[in-house]
C-alpha positions in Angstrom: -5.6 40.5 104.0 -3.6 40.1 107.1 -2.1 43.2 108.6 1.7 43.4 108.3 3.7 42.2 111.3 5.1 45.0 113.5 9.0 45.0 113.2 10.6 44.1 116.6 13.4 46.5 117.6 16.9 44.9 117.3 19.2 45.5 120.2 22.5 46.9 118.8 25.5 44.7 119.8 29.2 45.2 119.4 31.4 43.0 117.3 33.3 41.8 120.4 30.0 40.7 122.1 28.9 38.8 119.0 32.3 37.1 118.8 32.1 36.0 122.4 28.6 34.6 121.9 29.8 32.6 118.8 32.8 31.3 120.7 30.6 30.3 123.7 28.1 28.5 121.3 31.0 26.6 119.8 32.3 25.6 123.2 28.9 24.4 124.3 28.6 22.2 121.2 32.1 20.6 121.2 33.5 20.8 124.7 31.4 19.3 127.5 33.6 20.5 130.4 34.7 24.1 130.3 36.9 24.2 133.3 39.3 21.4 132.4 42.3 22.1 130.1 43.5 20.0 127.2 46.1 17.3 128.1 49.7 18.0 127.0 50.9 16.3 123.8 54.3 14.9 124.8 55.3 14.0 121.3 54.8 17.5 119.9 56.6 19.0 122.9 59.6 16.6 122.2 59.6 17.6 118.5 59.6 21.3 119.4 62.5 21.0 121.9 64.6 18.9 119.5 64.1 21.5 116.7 65.2 24.3 119.1 68.3 22.3 120.1 69.3 21.6 116.6 68.8 25.2 115.5 70.9 26.5 118.4 73.6 23.9 118.7 73.5 21.9 115.5 76.9 23.0 114.3 78.6 22.0 117.6 76.9 18.7 118.5 79.4 16.4 116.8 82.7 18.1 117.3 85.8 15.9 116.8 87.8 15.0 119.9 91.5 15.9 120.4 92.6 12.3 119.7 91.1 12.2 116.3 92.3 15.6 115.2 95.5 14.3 113.6 93.6 11.5 111.8 90.9 13.6 110.4 93.1 16.6 109.5 93.7 15.4 106.0 90.0 14.6 105.4 89.0 18.0 106.8 91.3 19.8 104.4 89.9 17.8 101.5 86.3 18.4 102.5 86.8 22.2 102.9 88.2 22.6 99.3 84.9 23.0 97.4 82.8 26.1 97.7 79.5 25.6 99.5 77.3 27.8 97.4 73.6 27.1 96.7 73.1 25.8 93.2 76.8 25.1 92.5 77.9 21.5 91.9 80.1 20.2 94.6 78.2 21.6 97.5 76.2 18.4 98.1 79.3 16.3 98.1 81.0 18.5 100.6 78.3 17.7 103.1 78.9 14.0 102.9 82.7 14.3 103.2 83.1 17.0 105.8 79.9 16.7 107.8 78.4 19.5 109.8 81.6 20.4 111.6 83.6 21.3 108.5 84.0 25.0 107.9 84.0 25.9 104.3 86.3 28.8 103.5 85.6 31.2 100.7 88.1 32.8 98.3 88.7 36.6 98.7 87.2 37.3 95.2 84.3 35.6 93.5 83.7 35.4 89.7 81.0 37.8 88.6 77.9 35.8 87.9 74.3 36.9 88.0 73.1 34.0 90.1 75.4 34.8 93.0 73.9 38.3 93.6 76.9 39.5 95.5 76.5 42.9 97.2 78.9 45.6 96.1 79.7 47.3 99.4 78.9 44.9 102.3 80.3 41.5 103.0 78.6 38.6 101.1 77.4 35.6 103.1 77.9 32.0 102.1 75.8 29.3 103.6 77.5 26.2 105.1 75.9 22.8 104.7 74.6 21.4 107.9 73.9 24.7 109.6 70.4 26.1 109.9 69.1 28.9 107.8 68.6 31.1 110.9 72.3 31.3 111.7 73.7 31.2 108.2 75.0 34.7 108.4 77.6 33.7 111.1 78.8 30.6 109.3 81.2 31.9 106.8 82.0 35.3 105.4 83.6 36.4 102.2 86.6 38.8 102.7 85.5 42.4 102.2 86.2 43.6 98.7 89.1 46.0 98.7 88.6 49.6 97.6 89.8 50.5 94.2 91.0 53.9 95.5 94.8 53.9 95.6 96.3 53.8 99.1 98.4 56.9 99.9 102.1 56.9 100.2 103.3 57.8 103.7 105.1 61.2 103.8 106.7 62.7 106.9 105.0 65.8 108.2 106.5 69.2 107.4 107.6 71.8 109.9 108.5 75.4 109.8 112.2 75.9 110.5 112.9 79.5 109.4 111.1 82.8 109.3 112.6 85.6 107.2 111.7 89.2 107.7 112.7 92.1 105.5 109.8 93.2 103.3 107.7 96.2 104.2 104.5 94.9 102.6 102.6 91.8 101.7 104.9 89.2 100.0 103.0 88.3 96.9 105.3 86.1 94.7 108.3 83.8 94.8 110.6 82.0 92.3 113.7 79.8 92.6 117.0 80.0 90.8 117.7 76.9 88.6 121.0 76.4 90.5 119.0 76.2 93.8 121.3 78.7 95.5 119.0 81.6 95.9 115.3 82.6 95.5 113.6 85.9 94.9 110.4 87.3 96.3 108.2 90.2 95.1 106.2 92.3 97.6 103.6 95.0 97.9 106.5 97.3 99.0 107.4 97.4 95.2 110.7 95.7 95.7 112.2 92.4 94.6 114.5 90.8 97.1 116.9 87.9 96.5 117.7 85.6 99.4 120.2 82.9 100.0 118.5 79.4 100.3 121.0 77.9 102.8 121.3 80.8 105.3 118.2 82.9 104.5 120.2 86.1 104.3 119.3 89.0 102.0 121.7 89.2 99.0 120.1 91.9 96.8 117.2 94.3 96.5 115.8 95.3 93.1 113.6 98.4 92.7 111.8 99.7 89.7 108.1 98.7 89.9 105.6 101.3 91.1 103.0 98.9 92.3 103.0 95.5 94.1 104.7 92.6 92.3 102.4 89.8 91.5 104.5 87.4 89.4 108.1 86.3 89.2 110.0 83.8 87.0 113.7 82.9 86.6 115.0 81.8 83.2 116.8 78.5 82.9 118.8 79.4 79.8 119.6 83.1 80.5 120.6 85.2 83.4 117.2 86.8 83.3 114.6 87.5 86.0 111.1 88.4 84.9 108.6 90.3 87.0 105.0 91.5 86.6 102.9 93.7 88.8 99.8 95.8 89.3 101.4 98.7 87.5 100.7 96.9 84.1 104.4 96.5 83.6 106.3 93.3 82.8 110.1 93.7 83.2 113.1 91.7 82.3 116.1 92.0 84.7 119.6 91.1 83.8 121.1 89.6 86.9 124.7 90.3 85.7 124.0 94.0 85.7 121.1 94.0 88.3 119.0 96.3 86.2 116.0 96.3 83.8 117.0 95.6 80.2 113.5 95.1 78.7 110.0 96.1 79.4 106.9 94.6 77.8 104.0 97.0 77.2 100.5 95.9 76.2 98.5 95.0 79.3 95.5 97.3 79.9 95.4 96.5 83.7 97.3 94.8 86.4 99.3 91.7 85.6 98.5 88.9 88.0 100.5 85.9 86.8 103.6 85.1 84.8 105.3 82.0 83.4 108.1 81.1 81.1 107.9 78.5 78.3 110.3 75.6 79.1 111.8 75.2 75.6 111.4 78.4 73.6 112.1 82.0 74.5 108.5 82.9 75.1 107.0 84.7 78.1 103.3 84.3 79.2 101.5 86.9 81.3 97.9 87.0 82.4 96.1 89.9 84.0 93.0 91.7 85.0 92.2 92.5 81.4 91.1 88.9 80.9 93.8 88.2 78.3 96.9 86.0 78.4 99.6 87.7 76.3 102.5 85.9 74.7 105.7 87.8 74.4 109.0 87.2 72.5 111.6 87.5 75.2 114.3 89.0 72.9 112.4 91.4 70.7 109.8 92.5 73.3 107.1 92.0 70.7 103.7 90.5 71.7 103.4 87.3 69.6 99.7 86.9 70.2 97.0 87.6 72.7 95.0 84.6 73.9 91.5 86.0 74.4 88.5 84.0 75.6 88.3 84.4 79.3 85.5 86.5 80.8 87.4 87.6 83.8 90.8 88.0 85.3 93.5 85.5 84.3 95.1 84.7 87.6 97.1 81.5 87.0 99.1 80.2 84.1 101.7 77.6 83.3 103.5 76.4 80.1 104.4 72.9 78.8 106.8 71.8 76.0 104.0 69.9 74.2 100.4 70.7 73.4 98.6 72.1 75.2 101.6 74.4 75.6 99.6 77.0 77.6 97.1 76.4 80.4 95.3 79.3 82.1 93.0 79.6 85.0 90.6 82.5 85.6 88.2 84.2 87.9 85.5 83.1 85.5 85.8 79.6 87.0 87.2 78.0 83.8 90.5 76.5 82.8 91.5 76.9 79.1 94.0 74.9 77.0 95.6 77.0 74.3 97.1 76.2 70.9 100.1 78.4 70.9 100.7 78.2 67.1 97.1 79.1 66.2 96.5 81.3 69.2 93.1 79.7 69.8 91.4 77.7 72.6 91.9 73.9 72.4 89.6 73.0 75.3 87.7 74.6 78.2 87.3 72.9 81.5 84.2 74.0 83.5 84.5 71.7 86.5 85.1 74.5 89.1 82.4 76.6 90.6 84.7 79.4 91.9 87.7 81.3 90.7 90.7 79.1 89.8 93.4 81.1 91.6 96.2 78.5 91.6 97.4 75.6 89.4 100.3 73.2 89.8 101.9 71.1 87.0 103.3 67.8 88.3 107.1 67.7 87.5 107.0 64.0 86.3 103.4 63.0 85.5 101.3 64.2 82.7 98.8 65.8 85.0 98.1 69.0 86.8 96.0 70.2 89.8 93.8 73.2 90.1 92.6 74.9 93.2 89.4 76.8 93.9 87.4 77.8 96.9 85.0 74.9 96.2 87.5 72.1 95.7 90.9 70.9 94.5 90.7 68.9 91.4 93.2 66.8 89.4 93.2 66.6 85.6 95.2 64.5 83.1 97.2 65.9 80.2 97.0 66.4 77.3 93.3 65.8 77.0 92.3 67.4 80.3 90.2 64.5 81.5 89.0 64.9 85.1 90.7 62.4 87.4 89.3 63.1 90.9 88.8 65.6 93.6 91.0 65.8 96.6 89.4 63.9 99.5 89.0 66.9 101.8 87.9 70.5 101.5 90.1 73.3 102.8 87.1 75.6 102.8 88.9 78.8 102.1 90.2 80.8 99.1 93.4 79.0 98.0 96.0 81.4 96.6 98.9 79.1 96.1 99.7 75.5 95.1 102.9 73.6 94.7 103.9 70.0 94.1 107.3 68.3 94.2 108.6 65.1 92.6 107.8 63.0 95.7 104.1 63.7 95.2 103.6 66.1 98.1 101.1 68.8 97.2 101.0 71.9 99.3 98.1 74.4 99.2 98.1 77.8 101.0 94.8 79.5 102.0 93.5 83.0 102.7 93.1 82.0 106.4 96.7 81.0 106.9 96.0 77.3 106.5 98.8 75.2 104.9 97.6 71.7 103.9 99.8 68.9 102.6 98.3 66.2 100.3 99.4 63.0 98.8 99.3 63.5 95.0 98.4 60.0 94.0 95.4 59.4 96.3 94.3 62.9 97.2 94.6 62.2 100.9 95.3 65.2 103.2 98.0 63.9 105.6 98.8 67.2 107.4 97.0 70.4 108.2 99.1 73.3 109.6 98.3 76.9 110.5 100.8 79.7 110.1 101.6 81.9 113.0 101.7 85.6 112.3 104.8 87.7 113.1 104.7 89.4 116.5 103.0 92.8 116.0 100.8 91.7 113.1 97.1 91.1 113.2 95.6 87.6 113.3 93.8 88.5 110.1 97.2 88.8 108.3 97.7 85.1 108.5 97.3 84.6 104.8 99.5 82.7 102.3 99.8 84.4 98.9 102.5 82.3 97.2 104.5 79.2 97.7 107.1 77.2 95.8 109.3 74.2 96.3 113.0 74.5 95.7 114.6 72.6 92.8 115.2 69.5 94.9 111.7 69.5 96.4 113.0 69.2 99.9 112.3 72.8 101.0 109.1 74.8 100.7 108.9 78.6 100.8 105.6 80.4 101.6 105.0 84.2 101.2 102.6 85.7 103.6 100.6 88.7 104.4 102.4 89.4 107.7 105.4 90.6 105.5 107.4 87.4 106.3 108.8 84.5 104.3 108.6 81.1 106.0 110.6 78.1 105.0 109.4 74.5 105.6 111.1 71.1 105.6 110.2 67.5 106.4 110.5 66.4 110.0 113.2 63.7 109.7 112.5 62.4 113.2 108.9 61.3 112.2 108.2 57.7 111.4 105.0 55.8 110.3 104.6 54.7 113.9 104.8 58.2 115.4 102.6 59.7 112.6 100.4 56.9 111.4 98.5 57.2 108.1 94.8 57.8 109.0 93.3 57.0 105.7 89.8 56.0 104.9 88.9 55.4 101.2 85.8 57.2 100.0 82.7 55.1 99.8 81.4 57.0 96.7 83.3 59.9 95.1 82.0 62.5 92.7 83.0 62.2 89.1 82.7 65.9 88.4 
């Protein structure tokens, strides 16, 4: 038996070296001369150049001359009528009629069809017959789809034209007379002062509360003024005698807000005891107590139809109340912070609520959420007012006064109040605000013990103060 052959050692070689060896072996077999290069193929070079020229300048090679413009004008209009869409009948015929030089215009809106695959946010591209696929994006563009967000109405900016001093403490509340001749303010100095709207002069001072006055309301059917304060008292003042004629007892803590029902003699008060109490104006009796909130009721307004009472609370909820049954109709939980201010639109069936997280708009009577305001004031909002022209004003804890377009939620002006000389910068805080009956004057009550009056700047025009509005790309539905 033959002895086994000894295995020869194999020299390790890299993959690159083996590839070069294989390539050299192939060249040795098929190419006799290694140094000479291949001859150029003129035909393939000509085809390559012609393809590049057609791709670059194919749409402009056969442009019509100036002499033939008038003759071919009618034909060009006819050829540009059909849409040049892939897979749509009429696109092939347009190529024959118009040629490569005809630009096919697209309508601003296309019918919704699954085969078009039209993008929702960016512009859609339509290919033009005769142009190359490489440059199809620059051939014809569909007009950008307009945003569904309503465009805001232009409003002139508001300016401060009067500063009224007279209170000795923070000014916490304000209310206007239905005749629009005077307005009253309640302050932390425990007084109610009545001011003339036209001149800003002090007409009367009412004393009787023993704590700061948080809420004021003037009756439209009687000569009554209602006030509520931190002393748990709700008072009815007869303005013919300038004295208190009724007091409403029942709150267990400070009363933070007050409202009058527009059609019946009913008074609504909300306070730190988490209850909204309903009072009969004439008999001083408490009709019912609307219980359900878990924290301070700090804002309330009334309507002639259901829901007749709407309250906002520090427990971040808004409640609709059935006044007849005395029970909750609905609870809105959209806010994440305390709802310190609400404003009912004087014409529309809608209201707005303000919190530190956002300003939201709701419809009535169902309370459907409409939208958020498009900016964030990023402060605690203590007051909110809206007039018939759709100008919403919100006042913040940092002295910021922002004006909004009601319809679109666009913030068209941001102002900052200036504190009274001698006051601290930290006292630039707006506690209450209200429009007059005409909606042309705005009164703000502030922590520097002053009352400021604002009006529209009549010299402003859309050219001097343009509307810088960008519709939101995607807006939150909660």
